[in-house]
PyMOL Python script that loads the backbone (N, CA, C, O; Angstrom):
from pymol import cmd

cmd.read_pdbstr("""\
ATOM      1  N   MET A   1      38.011  -1.356   3.692  1.00  0.00           N
ATOM      2  CA  MET A   1      38.487  -0.366   4.671  1.00  0.00           C
ATOM      3  C   MET A   1      37.314   0.028   5.722  1.00  0.00           C
ATOM      4  O   MET A   1      37.523   0.177   6.926  1.00  0.00           O
ATOM      5  N   ALA A   2      36.130   0.167   5.136  1.00  0.00           N
ATOM      6  CA  ALA A   2      35.043   0.631   5.941  1.00  0.00           C
ATOM      7  C   ALA A   2      34.590  -0.460   6.928  1.00  0.00           C
ATOM      8  O   ALA A   2      34.751  -1.654   6.674  1.00  0.00           O
ATOM      9  N   LEU A   3      34.046  -0.035   8.009  1.00  0.00           N
ATOM     10  CA  LEU A   3      33.415  -0.999   8.913  1.00  0.00           C
ATOM     11  C   LEU A   3      32.117  -1.663   8.391  1.00  0.00           C
ATOM     12  O   LEU A   3      31.295  -1.041   7.717  1.00  0.00           O
ATOM     13  N   SER A   4      31.990  -2.883   8.721  1.00  0.00           N
ATOM     14  CA  SER A   4      30.749  -3.602   8.263  1.00  0.00           C
ATOM     15  C   SER A   4      29.495  -3.085   9.077  1.00  0.00           C
ATOM     16  O   SER A   4      29.615  -2.537  10.173  1.00  0.00           O
ATOM     17  N   LYS A   5      28.355  -3.291   8.488  1.00  0.00           N
ATOM     18  CA  LYS A   5      27.123  -2.847   9.096  1.00  0.00           C
ATOM     19  C   LYS A   5      26.902  -3.539  10.449  1.00  0.00           C
ATOM     20  O   LYS A   5      26.312  -2.969  11.367  1.00  0.00           O
ATOM     21  N   GLU A   6      27.384  -4.766  10.546  1.00  0.00           N
ATOM     22  CA  GLU A   6      27.165  -5.517  11.828  1.00  0.00           C
ATOM     23  C   GLU A   6      28.163  -4.850  12.952  1.00  0.00           C
ATOM     24  O   GLU A   6      27.778  -4.642  14.103  1.00  0.00           O
ATOM     25  N   ALA A   7      29.386  -4.561  12.525  1.00  0.00           N
ATOM     26  CA  ALA A   7      30.323  -3.988  13.491  1.00  0.00           C
ATOM     27  C   ALA A   7      29.750  -2.593  14.039  1.00  0.00           C
ATOM     28  O   ALA A   7      29.775  -2.280  15.229  1.00  0.00           O
ATOM     29  N   VAL A   8      29.242  -1.818  13.034  1.00  0.00           N
ATOM     30  CA  VAL A   8      28.718  -0.511  13.386  1.00  0.00           C
ATOM     31  C   VAL A   8      27.524  -0.653  14.331  1.00  0.00           C
ATOM     32  O   VAL A   8      27.488   0.014  15.365  1.00  0.00           O
ATOM     33  N   ALA A   9      26.534  -1.515  14.002  1.00  0.00           N
ATOM     34  CA  ALA A   9      25.461  -1.829  14.868  1.00  0.00           C
ATOM     35  C   ALA A   9      25.838  -2.342  16.214  1.00  0.00           C
ATOM     36  O   ALA A   9      25.145  -2.056  17.190  1.00  0.00           O
ATOM     37  N   ALA A  10      26.916  -3.097  16.316  1.00  0.00           N
ATOM     38  CA  ALA A  10      27.339  -3.601  17.609  1.00  0.00           C
ATOM     39  C   ALA A  10      27.845  -2.433  18.442  1.00  0.00           C
ATOM     40  O   ALA A  10      27.485  -2.314  19.613  1.00  0.00           O
ATOM     41  N   GLU A  11      28.697  -1.541  17.844  1.00  0.00           N
ATOM     42  CA  GLU A  11      29.183  -0.461  18.655  1.00  0.00           C
ATOM     43  C   GLU A  11      28.107   0.480  19.082  1.00  0.00           C
ATOM     44  O   GLU A  11      28.107   0.958  20.216  1.00  0.00           O
ATOM     45  N   ILE A  12      27.102   0.781  18.113  1.00  0.00           N
ATOM     46  CA  ILE A  12      26.051   1.613  18.524  1.00  0.00           C
ATOM     47  C   ILE A  12      25.248   1.119  19.684  1.00  0.00           C
ATOM     48  O   ILE A  12      24.951   1.859  20.621  1.00  0.00           O
ATOM     49  N   SER A  13      24.892  -0.164  19.613  1.00  0.00           N
ATOM     50  CA  SER A  13      24.135  -0.791  20.716  1.00  0.00           C
ATOM     51  C   SER A  13      24.891  -0.833  21.996  1.00  0.00           C
ATOM     52  O   SER A  13      24.285  -0.708  23.060  1.00  0.00           O
ATOM     53  N   ARG A  14      26.171  -1.001  21.957  1.00  0.00           N
ATOM     54  CA  ARG A  14      27.040  -0.983  23.105  1.00  0.00           C
ATOM     55  C   ARG A  14      27.220   0.326  23.823  1.00  0.00           C
ATOM     56  O   ARG A  14      27.181   0.408  25.051  1.00  0.00           O
ATOM     57  N   PHE A  15      27.428   1.394  22.982  1.00  0.00           N
ATOM     58  CA  PHE A  15      27.592   2.688  23.724  1.00  0.00           C
ATOM     59  C   PHE A  15      26.488   3.705  23.507  1.00  0.00           C
ATOM     60  O   PHE A  15      26.515   4.774  24.116  1.00  0.00           O
ATOM     61  N   GLY A  16      25.521   3.404  22.656  1.00  0.00           N
ATOM     62  CA  GLY A  16      24.463   4.431  22.533  1.00  0.00           C
ATOM     63  C   GLY A  16      23.298   4.130  23.464  1.00  0.00           C
ATOM     64  O   GLY A  16      23.287   3.101  24.140  1.00  0.00           O
ATOM     65  N   ALA A  17      22.278   5.062  23.500  1.00  0.00           N
ATOM     66  CA  ALA A  17      21.229   4.878  24.367  1.00  0.00           C
ATOM     67  C   ALA A  17      20.220   3.927  23.658  1.00  0.00           C
ATOM     68  O   ALA A  17      19.536   3.193  24.372  1.00  0.00           O
ATOM     69  N   ASN A  18      20.082   3.889  22.349  1.00  0.00           N
ATOM     70  CA  ASN A  18      19.339   2.989  21.570  1.00  0.00           C
ATOM     71  C   ASN A  18      19.998   2.800  20.210  1.00  0.00           C
ATOM     72  O   ASN A  18      21.052   3.374  19.937  1.00  0.00           O
ATOM     73  N   GLU A  19      19.358   1.977  19.345  1.00  0.00           N
ATOM     74  CA  GLU A  19      20.053   1.582  18.023  1.00  0.00           C
ATOM     75  C   GLU A  19      20.140   2.665  17.050  1.00  0.00           C
ATOM     76  O   GLU A  19      20.810   2.539  16.025  1.00  0.00           O
ATOM     77  N   LYS A  20      19.403   3.864  17.368  1.00  0.00           N
ATOM     78  CA  LYS A  20      19.433   4.942  16.378  1.00  0.00           C
ATOM     79  C   LYS A  20      20.308   6.086  16.913  1.00  0.00           C
ATOM     80  O   LYS A  20      20.422   7.140  16.286  1.00  0.00           O
ATOM     81  N   ASP A  21      20.886   5.871  18.017  1.00  0.00           N
ATOM     82  CA  ASP A  21      21.755   6.885  18.704  1.00  0.00           C
ATOM     83  C   ASP A  21      23.119   6.945  18.114  1.00  0.00           C
ATOM     84  O   ASP A  21      24.085   6.593  18.792  1.00  0.00           O
ATOM     85  N   THR A  22      23.266   7.395  16.818  1.00  0.00           N
ATOM     86  CA  THR A  22      24.560   7.441  16.216  1.00  0.00           C
ATOM     87  C   THR A  22      25.289   8.709  16.533  1.00  0.00           C
ATOM     88  O   THR A  22      26.507   8.775  16.361  1.00  0.00           O
ATOM     89  N   GLY A  23      24.598   9.711  16.985  1.00  0.00           N
ATOM     90  CA  GLY A  23      25.236  11.007  17.105  1.00  0.00           C
ATOM     91  C   GLY A  23      25.941  11.184  18.493  1.00  0.00           C
ATOM     92  O   GLY A  23      26.672  12.153  18.692  1.00  0.00           O
ATOM     93  N   ASN A  24      25.716  10.259  19.423  1.00  0.00           N
ATOM     94  CA  ASN A  24      26.214  10.327  20.674  1.00  0.00           C
ATOM     95  C   ASN A  24      27.738  10.371  20.581  1.00  0.00           C
ATOM     96  O   ASN A  24      28.300   9.675  19.735  1.00  0.00           O
ATOM     97  N   THR A  25      28.458  11.181  21.438  1.00  0.00           N
ATOM     98  CA  THR A  25      29.797  11.326  21.389  1.00  0.00           C
ATOM     99  C   THR A  25      30.556  10.068  21.667  1.00  0.00           C
ATOM    100  O   THR A  25      31.599   9.818  21.062  1.00  0.00           O
ATOM    101  N   LYS A  26      30.044   9.260  22.587  1.00  0.00           N
ATOM    102  CA  LYS A  26      30.717   8.056  22.971  1.00  0.00           C
ATOM    103  C   LYS A  26      30.634   7.056  21.707  1.00  0.00           C
ATOM    104  O   LYS A  26      31.606   6.374  21.383  1.00  0.00           O
ATOM    105  N   VAL A  27      29.495   7.021  21.068  1.00  0.00           N
ATOM    106  CA  VAL A  27      29.367   6.155  19.868  1.00  0.00           C
ATOM    107  C   VAL A  27      30.303   6.609  18.777  1.00  0.00           C
ATOM    108  O   VAL A  27      30.873   5.751  18.103  1.00  0.00           O
ATOM    109  N   GLN A  28      30.503   7.866  18.556  1.00  0.00           N
ATOM    110  CA  GLN A  28      31.393   8.366  17.517  1.00  0.00           C
ATOM    111  C   GLN A  28      32.732   7.950  17.884  1.00  0.00           C
ATOM    112  O   GLN A  28      33.421   7.377  17.040  1.00  0.00           O
ATOM    113  N   VAL A  29      33.207   8.186  19.121  1.00  0.00           N
ATOM    114  CA  VAL A  29      34.560   7.807  19.517  1.00  0.00           C
ATOM    115  C   VAL A  29      34.765   6.285  19.399  1.00  0.00           C
ATOM    116  O   VAL A  29      35.853   5.870  19.000  1.00  0.00           O
ATOM    117  N   ALA A  30      33.895   5.533  19.687  1.00  0.00           N
ATOM    118  CA  ALA A  30      33.974   4.033  19.595  1.00  0.00           C
ATOM    119  C   ALA A  30      34.117   3.647  18.145  1.00  0.00           C
ATOM    120  O   ALA A  30      34.995   2.836  17.848  1.00  0.00           O
ATOM    121  N   LEU A  31      33.323   4.160  17.205  1.00  0.00           N
ATOM    122  CA  LEU A  31      33.423   3.980  15.783  1.00  0.00           C
ATOM    123  C   LEU A  31      34.777   4.418  15.267  1.00  0.00           C
ATOM    124  O   LEU A  31      35.438   3.685  14.531  1.00  0.00           O
ATOM    125  N   LEU A  32      35.182   5.595  15.647  1.00  0.00           N
ATOM    126  CA  LEU A  32      36.479   6.076  15.159  1.00  0.00           C
ATOM    127  C   LEU A  32      37.585   5.146  15.622  1.00  0.00           C
ATOM    128  O   LEU A  32      38.531   4.867  14.886  1.00  0.00           O
ATOM    129  N   THR A  33      37.449   4.664  16.869  1.00  0.00           N
ATOM    130  CA  THR A  33      38.518   3.777  17.354  1.00  0.00           C
ATOM    131  C   THR A  33      38.638   2.513  16.515  1.00  0.00           C
ATOM    132  O   THR A  33      39.721   2.028  16.188  1.00  0.00           O
ATOM    133  N   GLN A  34      37.382   1.987  16.173  1.00  0.00           N
ATOM    134  CA  GLN A  34      37.489   0.755  15.361  1.00  0.00           C
ATOM    135  C   GLN A  34      38.084   0.984  13.967  1.00  0.00           C
ATOM    136  O   GLN A  34      38.784   0.108  13.460  1.00  0.00           O
ATOM    137  N   ARG A  35      37.819   2.170  13.312  1.00  0.00           N
ATOM    138  CA  ARG A  35      38.325   2.598  12.117  1.00  0.00           C
ATOM    139  C   ARG A  35      39.802   2.752  12.285  1.00  0.00           C
ATOM    140  O   ARG A  35      40.564   2.250  11.459  1.00  0.00           O
ATOM    141  N   ILE A  36      40.223   3.393  13.268  1.00  0.00           N
ATOM    142  CA  ILE A  36      41.713   3.579  13.543  1.00  0.00           C
ATOM    143  C   ILE A  36      42.470   2.280  13.709  1.00  0.00           C
ATOM    144  O   ILE A  36      43.615   2.167  13.271  1.00  0.00           O
ATOM    145  N   LYS A  37      41.857   1.315  14.325  1.00  0.00           N
ATOM    146  CA  LYS A  37      42.512   0.084  14.478  1.00  0.00           C
ATOM    147  C   LYS A  37      42.693  -0.666  13.172  1.00  0.00           C
ATOM    148  O   LYS A  37      43.738  -1.274  12.944  1.00  0.00           O
ATOM    149  N   GLU A  38      41.675  -0.628  12.304  1.00  0.00           N
ATOM    150  CA  GLU A  38      41.704  -1.258  11.023  1.00  0.00           C
ATOM    151  C   GLU A  38      42.733  -0.520  10.180  1.00  0.00           C
ATOM    152  O   GLU A  38      43.489  -1.197   9.483  1.00  0.00           O
ATOM    153  N   LEU A  39      42.828   0.778  10.179  1.00  0.00           N
ATOM    154  CA  LEU A  39      43.704   1.531   9.327  1.00  0.00           C
ATOM    155  C   LEU A  39      45.126   1.405   9.821  1.00  0.00           C
ATOM    156  O   LEU A  39      46.051   1.433   9.010  1.00  0.00           O
ATOM    157  N   THR A  40      45.341   1.267  11.118  1.00  0.00           N
ATOM    158  CA  THR A  40      46.680   1.000  11.638  1.00  0.00           C
ATOM    159  C   THR A  40      47.242  -0.225  11.122  1.00  0.00           C
ATOM    160  O   THR A  40      48.415  -0.288  10.755  1.00  0.00           O
ATOM    161  N   GLU A  41      46.349  -1.317  11.077  1.00  0.00           N
ATOM    162  CA  GLU A  41      46.828  -2.617  10.506  1.00  0.00           C
ATOM    163  C   GLU A  41      47.230  -2.488   9.037  1.00  0.00           C
ATOM    164  O   GLU A  41      48.229  -3.030   8.563  1.00  0.00           O
ATOM    165  N   HIS A  42      46.365  -1.724   8.351  1.00  0.00           N
ATOM    166  CA  HIS A  42      46.705  -1.535   6.963  1.00  0.00           C
ATOM    167  C   HIS A  42      47.990  -0.755   6.736  1.00  0.00           C
ATOM    168  O   HIS A  42      48.768  -1.072   5.836  1.00  0.00           O
ATOM    169  N   CYS A  43      48.205   0.247   7.539  1.00  0.00           N
ATOM    170  CA  CYS A  43      49.394   1.115   7.366  1.00  0.00           C
ATOM    171  C   CYS A  43      50.667   0.167   7.782  1.00  0.00           C
ATOM    172  O   CYS A  43      51.741   0.345   7.207  1.00  0.00           O
ATOM    173  N   LYS A  44      50.541  -0.764   8.710  1.00  0.00           N
ATOM    174  CA  LYS A  44      51.668  -1.589   8.998  1.00  0.00           C
ATOM    175  C   LYS A  44      52.040  -2.492   7.882  1.00  0.00           C
ATOM    176  O   LYS A  44      53.211  -2.805   7.671  1.00  0.00           O
ATOM    177  N   ARG A  45      50.975  -2.940   7.120  1.00  0.00           N
ATOM    178  CA  ARG A  45      51.179  -3.848   6.047  1.00  0.00           C
ATOM    179  C   ARG A  45      51.747  -3.045   4.764  1.00  0.00           C
ATOM    180  O   ARG A  45      52.663  -3.515   4.090  1.00  0.00           O
ATOM    181  N   PHE A  46      51.203  -1.925   4.500  1.00  0.00           N
ATOM    182  CA  PHE A  46      51.539  -1.113   3.327  1.00  0.00           C
ATOM    183  C   PHE A  46      52.200   0.168   3.772  1.00  0.00           C
ATOM    184  O   PHE A  46      51.532   1.201   3.817  1.00  0.00           O
ATOM    185  N   LYS A  47      53.459   0.157   4.099  1.00  0.00           N
ATOM    186  CA  LYS A  47      54.240   1.228   4.644  1.00  0.00           C
ATOM    187  C   LYS A  47      54.169   2.480   3.781  1.00  0.00           C
ATOM    188  O   LYS A  47      54.148   3.598   4.295  1.00  0.00           O
ATOM    189  N   LYS A  48      54.132   2.281   2.453  1.00  0.00           N
ATOM    190  CA  LYS A  48      54.264   3.421   1.518  1.00  0.00           C
ATOM    191  C   LYS A  48      53.009   4.049   1.115  1.00  0.00           C
ATOM    192  O   LYS A  48      53.022   4.933   0.258  1.00  0.00           O
ATOM    193  N   ASP A  49      51.876   3.642   1.693  1.00  0.00           N
ATOM    194  CA  ASP A  49      50.590   4.218   1.436  1.00  0.00           C
ATOM    195  C   ASP A  49      50.354   5.462   2.187  1.00  0.00           C
ATOM    196  O   ASP A  49      49.772   5.474   3.272  1.00  0.00           O
ATOM    197  N   ALA A  50      50.826   6.539   1.580  1.00  0.00           N
ATOM    198  CA  ALA A  50      50.809   7.811   2.201  1.00  0.00           C
ATOM    199  C   ALA A  50      49.278   8.390   2.437  1.00  0.00           C
ATOM    200  O   ALA A  50      48.993   9.064   3.427  1.00  0.00           O
ATOM    201  N   SER A  51      48.462   8.092   1.549  1.00  0.00           N
ATOM    202  CA  SER A  51      47.196   8.607   1.782  1.00  0.00           C
ATOM    203  C   SER A  51      46.377   7.943   2.881  1.00  0.00           C
ATOM    204  O   SER A  51      45.483   8.546   3.476  1.00  0.00           O
ATOM    205  N   ALA A  52      46.716   6.668   3.132  1.00  0.00           N
ATOM    206  CA  ALA A  52      46.103   5.946   4.238  1.00  0.00           C
ATOM    207  C   ALA A  52      46.717   6.530   5.510  1.00  0.00           C
ATOM    208  O   ALA A  52      45.994   6.739   6.484  1.00  0.00           O
ATOM    209  N   SER A  53      48.030   6.802   5.536  1.00  0.00           N
ATOM    210  CA  SER A  53      48.703   7.363   6.693  1.00  0.00           C
ATOM    211  C   SER A  53      48.100   8.744   7.038  1.00  0.00           C
ATOM    212  O   SER A  53      47.825   9.072   8.192  1.00  0.00           O
ATOM    213  N   ARG A  54      47.923   9.496   6.000  1.00  0.00           N
ATOM    214  CA  ARG A  54      47.230  10.862   6.256  1.00  0.00           C
ATOM    215  C   ARG A  54      45.836  10.730   6.797  1.00  0.00           C
ATOM    216  O   ARG A  54      45.427  11.495   7.670  1.00  0.00           O
ATOM    217  N   GLY A  55      45.110   9.781   6.296  1.00  0.00           N
ATOM    218  CA  GLY A  55      43.718   9.522   6.724  1.00  0.00           C
ATOM    219  C   GLY A  55      43.800   9.104   8.237  1.00  0.00           C
ATOM    220  O   GLY A  55      43.031   9.601   9.059  1.00  0.00           O
ATOM    221  N   LEU A  56      44.695   8.233   8.561  1.00  0.00           N
ATOM    222  CA  LEU A  56      44.822   7.710   9.960  1.00  0.00           C
ATOM    223  C   LEU A  56      45.173   8.918  10.929  1.00  0.00           C
ATOM    224  O   LEU A  56      44.667   8.975  12.050  1.00  0.00           O
ATOM    225  N   ILE A  57      46.008   9.830  10.486  1.00  0.00           N
ATOM    226  CA  ILE A  57      46.317  10.998  11.328  1.00  0.00           C
ATOM    227  C   ILE A  57      45.056  11.899  11.493  1.00  0.00           C
ATOM    228  O   ILE A  57      44.803  12.452  12.564  1.00  0.00           O
ATOM    229  N   LYS A  58      44.292  12.017  10.405  1.00  0.00           N
ATOM    230  CA  LYS A  58      43.028  12.819  10.380  1.00  0.00           C
ATOM    231  C   LYS A  58      42.101  12.228  11.527  1.00  0.00           C
ATOM    232  O   LYS A  58      41.616  12.910  12.430  1.00  0.00           O
ATOM    233  N   LEU A  59      41.922  10.846  11.360  1.00  0.00           N
ATOM    234  CA  LEU A  59      41.013  10.109  12.323  1.00  0.00           C
ATOM    235  C   LEU A  59      41.382  10.299  13.756  1.00  0.00           C
ATOM    236  O   LEU A  59      40.550  10.512  14.638  1.00  0.00           O
ATOM    237  N   VAL A  60      42.727  10.207  13.954  1.00  0.00           N
ATOM    238  CA  VAL A  60      43.197  10.362  15.360  1.00  0.00           C
ATOM    239  C   VAL A  60      42.913  11.686  15.860  1.00  0.00           C
ATOM    240  O   VAL A  60      42.499  11.818  17.011  1.00  0.00           O
ATOM    241  N   GLY A  61      43.105  12.730  15.063  1.00  0.00           N
ATOM    242  CA  GLY A  61      42.860  14.085  15.514  1.00  0.00           C
ATOM    243  C   GLY A  61      41.394  14.288  15.801  1.00  0.00           C
ATOM    244  O   GLY A  61      41.037  14.986  16.750  1.00  0.00           O
ATOM    245  N   GLN A  62      40.512  13.670  14.971  1.00  0.00           N
ATOM    246  CA  GLN A  62      39.016  13.809  15.166  1.00  0.00           C
ATOM    247  C   GLN A  62      38.752  13.239  16.451  1.00  0.00           C
ATOM    248  O   GLN A  62      38.114  13.887  17.280  1.00  0.00           O
ATOM    249  N   ARG A  63      39.217  11.986  16.721  1.00  0.00           N
ATOM    250  CA  ARG A  63      38.849  11.315  17.918  1.00  0.00           C
ATOM    251  C   ARG A  63      39.506  12.088  19.148  1.00  0.00           C
ATOM    252  O   ARG A  63      38.929  12.053  20.234  1.00  0.00           O
ATOM    253  N   ARG A  64      40.596  12.722  19.009  1.00  0.00           N
ATOM    254  CA  ARG A  64      41.151  13.490  20.159  1.00  0.00           C
ATOM    255  C   ARG A  64      40.280  14.661  20.483  1.00  0.00           C
ATOM    256  O   ARG A  64      40.134  14.987  21.661  1.00  0.00           O
ATOM    257  N   ARG A  65      39.659  15.350  19.465  1.00  0.00           N
ATOM    258  CA  ARG A  65      38.766  16.490  19.634  1.00  0.00           C
ATOM    259  C   ARG A  65      37.513  16.007  20.298  1.00  0.00           C
ATOM    260  O   ARG A  65      37.019  16.698  21.189  1.00  0.00           O
ATOM    261  N   LEU A  66      36.963  14.885  19.940  1.00  0.00           N
ATOM    262  CA  LEU A  66      35.693  14.364  20.621  1.00  0.00           C
ATOM    263  C   LEU A  66      35.950  13.969  22.010  1.00  0.00           C
ATOM    264  O   LEU A  66      35.096  14.118  22.884  1.00  0.00           O
ATOM    265  N   LEU A  67      37.178  13.437  22.243  1.00  0.00           N
ATOM    266  CA  LEU A  67      37.411  13.097  23.645  1.00  0.00           C
ATOM    267  C   LEU A  67      37.690  14.284  24.517  1.00  0.00           C
ATOM    268  O   LEU A  67      37.374  14.247  25.706  1.00  0.00           O
ATOM    269  N   LYS A  68      38.262  15.331  23.988  1.00  0.00           N
ATOM    270  CA  LYS A  68      38.392  16.574  24.800  1.00  0.00           C
ATOM    271  C   LYS A  68      37.027  17.138  25.088  1.00  0.00           C
ATOM    272  O   LYS A  68      36.770  17.633  26.186  1.00  0.00           O
ATOM    273  N   TYR A  69      36.163  17.068  24.125  1.00  0.00           N
ATOM    274  CA  TYR A  69      34.776  17.567  24.307  1.00  0.00           C
ATOM    275  C   TYR A  69      34.030  16.747  25.348  1.00  0.00           C
ATOM    276  O   TYR A  69      33.339  17.327  26.186  1.00  0.00           O
ATOM    277  N   LEU A  70      34.135  15.472  25.332  1.00  0.00           N
ATOM    278  CA  LEU A  70      33.551  14.520  26.296  1.00  0.00           C
ATOM    279  C   LEU A  70      34.153  14.752  27.677  1.00  0.00           C
ATOM    280  O   LEU A  70      33.449  14.714  28.686  1.00  0.00           O
ATOM    281  N   GLN A  71      35.389  14.979  27.710  1.00  0.00           N
ATOM    282  CA  GLN A  71      36.007  15.208  29.051  1.00  0.00           C
ATOM    283  C   GLN A  71      35.540  16.467  29.692  1.00  0.00           C
ATOM    284  O   GLN A  71      35.415  16.517  30.916  1.00  0.00           O
ATOM    285  N   ARG A  72      35.268  17.523  28.903  1.00  0.00           N
ATOM    286  CA  ARG A  72      34.792  18.746  29.427  1.00  0.00           C
ATOM    287  C   ARG A  72      33.309  18.605  29.912  1.00  0.00           C
ATOM    288  O   ARG A  72      32.935  19.179  30.935  1.00  0.00           O
ATOM    289  N   ARG A  73      32.478  17.830  29.158  1.00  0.00           N
ATOM    290  CA  ARG A  73      31.069  17.732  29.407  1.00  0.00           C
ATOM    291  C   ARG A  73      30.720  16.573  30.393  1.00  0.00           C
ATOM    292  O   ARG A  73      29.790  16.684  31.191  1.00  0.00           O
ATOM    293  N   ASP A  74      31.443  15.537  30.313  1.00  0.00           N
ATOM    294  CA  ASP A  74      31.059  14.380  31.208  1.00  0.00           C
ATOM    295  C   ASP A  74      32.206  13.655  31.593  1.00  0.00           C
ATOM    296  O   ASP A  74      32.558  12.682  30.927  1.00  0.00           O
ATOM    297  N   LEU A  75      32.894  14.059  32.701  1.00  0.00           N
ATOM    298  CA  LEU A  75      34.237  13.488  33.130  1.00  0.00           C
ATOM    299  C   LEU A  75      34.036  11.956  33.420  1.00  0.00           C
ATOM    300  O   LEU A  75      34.849  11.169  32.936  1.00  0.00           O
ATOM    301  N   GLU A  76      33.045  11.519  34.147  1.00  0.00           N
ATOM    302  CA  GLU A  76      32.870  10.139  34.429  1.00  0.00           C
ATOM    303  C   GLU A  76      32.613   9.304  33.263  1.00  0.00           C
ATOM    304  O   GLU A  76      33.144   8.200  33.143  1.00  0.00           O
ATOM    305  N   GLY A  77      31.765   9.826  32.347  1.00  0.00           N
ATOM    306  CA  GLY A  77      31.599   9.071  31.120  1.00  0.00           C
ATOM    307  C   GLY A  77      32.855   8.989  30.260  1.00  0.00           C
ATOM    308  O   GLY A  77      33.069   7.983  29.584  1.00  0.00           O
ATOM    309  N   TYR A  78      33.701  10.041  30.272  1.00  0.00           N
ATOM    310  CA  TYR A  78      34.993   9.969  29.617  1.00  0.00           C
ATOM    311  C   TYR A  78      35.872   8.958  30.174  1.00  0.00           C
ATOM    312  O   TYR A  78      36.481   8.191  29.430  1.00  0.00           O
ATOM    313  N   ARG A  79      35.977   8.908  31.457  1.00  0.00           N
ATOM    314  CA  ARG A  79      36.882   7.911  32.092  1.00  0.00           C
ATOM    315  C   ARG A  79      36.341   6.443  31.875  1.00  0.00           C
ATOM    316  O   ARG A  79      37.119   5.502  31.719  1.00  0.00           O
ATOM    317  N   GLY A  80      35.076   6.307  31.873  1.00  0.00           N
ATOM    318  CA  GLY A  80      34.478   4.917  31.549  1.00  0.00           C
ATOM    319  C   GLY A  80      34.776   4.529  30.151  1.00  0.00           C
ATOM    320  O   GLY A  80      35.179   3.393  29.901  1.00  0.00           O
ATOM    321  N   LEU A  81      34.594   5.435  29.211  1.00  0.00           N
ATOM    322  CA  LEU A  81      34.831   5.311  27.813  1.00  0.00           C
ATOM    323  C   LEU A  81      36.274   4.825  27.568  1.00  0.00           C
ATOM    324  O   LEU A  81      36.503   3.790  26.941  1.00  0.00           O
ATOM    325  N   ILE A  82      37.228   5.603  28.082  1.00  0.00           N
ATOM    326  CA  ILE A  82      38.609   5.376  27.970  1.00  0.00           C
ATOM    327  C   ILE A  82      39.021   4.003  28.539  1.00  0.00           C
ATOM    328  O   ILE A  82      39.891   3.314  28.006  1.00  0.00           O
ATOM    329  N   LYS A  83      38.400   3.673  29.564  1.00  0.00           N
ATOM    330  CA  LYS A  83      38.694   2.225  30.160  1.00  0.00           C
ATOM    331  C   LYS A  83      38.070   1.231  29.307  1.00  0.00           C
ATOM    332  O   LYS A  83      38.729   0.226  29.042  1.00  0.00           O
ATOM    333  N   GLU A  84      36.959   1.352  28.860  1.00  0.00           N
ATOM    334  CA  GLU A  84      36.255   0.381  28.135  1.00  0.00           C
ATOM    335  C   GLU A  84      36.905   0.106  26.811  1.00  0.00           C
ATOM    336  O   GLU A  84      36.940  -1.045  26.378  1.00  0.00           O
ATOM    337  N   LEU A  85      37.442   1.154  26.126  1.00  0.00           N
ATOM    338  CA  LEU A  85      38.043   1.153  24.848  1.00  0.00           C
ATOM    339  C   LEU A  85      39.523   0.780  24.929  1.00  0.00           C
ATOM    340  O   LEU A  85      40.130   0.368  23.940  1.00  0.00           O
ATOM    341  N   GLY A  86      40.093   0.934  26.139  1.00  0.00           N
ATOM    342  CA  GLY A  86      41.481   0.662  26.310  1.00  0.00           C
ATOM    343  C   GLY A  86      42.437   1.592  25.636  1.00  0.00           C
ATOM    344  O   GLY A  86      43.465   1.188  25.093  1.00  0.00           O
ATOM    345  N   LEU A  87      42.071   2.867  25.683  1.00  0.00           N
ATOM    346  CA  LEU A  87      42.861   3.907  24.874  1.00  0.00           C
ATOM    347  C   LEU A  87      44.075   4.391  25.680  1.00  0.00           C
ATOM    348  O   LEU A  87      45.182   4.400  25.142  1.00  0.00           O
ATOM    349  N   ARG A  88      43.906   4.804  26.979  1.00  0.00           N
ATOM    350  CA  ARG A  88      45.076   5.216  27.730  1.00  0.00           C
ATOM    351  C   ARG A  88      45.551   4.166  28.647  1.00  0.00           C
ATOM    352  O   ARG A  88      44.719   3.485  29.247  1.00  0.00           O
ATOM    353  N   LYS A  89      46.794   3.976  28.808  1.00  0.00           N
ATOM    354  CA  LYS A  89      47.392   2.879  29.622  1.00  0.00           C
ATOM    355  C   LYS A  89      48.135   3.428  30.784  1.00  0.00           C
ATOM    356  O   LYS A  89      48.698   2.667  31.572  1.00  0.00           O
TER     357      LYS A  89
END
""", "prot")
cmd.dss("prot")
cmd.show_as("cartoon", "prot")
cmd.util.cbc("prot")
cmd.orient("prot")
């Protein structure tokens, strides 16, 4: 279920200022997006896994809060992140 170290490092290097920049809002949103994608596939396969569905809903809410924060603080960065991650269509 968890992301591999390589996947996490790739997302951090892609969205962070450096390889230690894990607290950046963009990095957090990108990591949450990857976890949400994996958990969505799991929930499609195992429809009766209620705890995974609840965890998915919690992750989506957390990502939504971070995106709202980013939108308030850095509108251009928010728009670029949304486009790069393909969240809004």
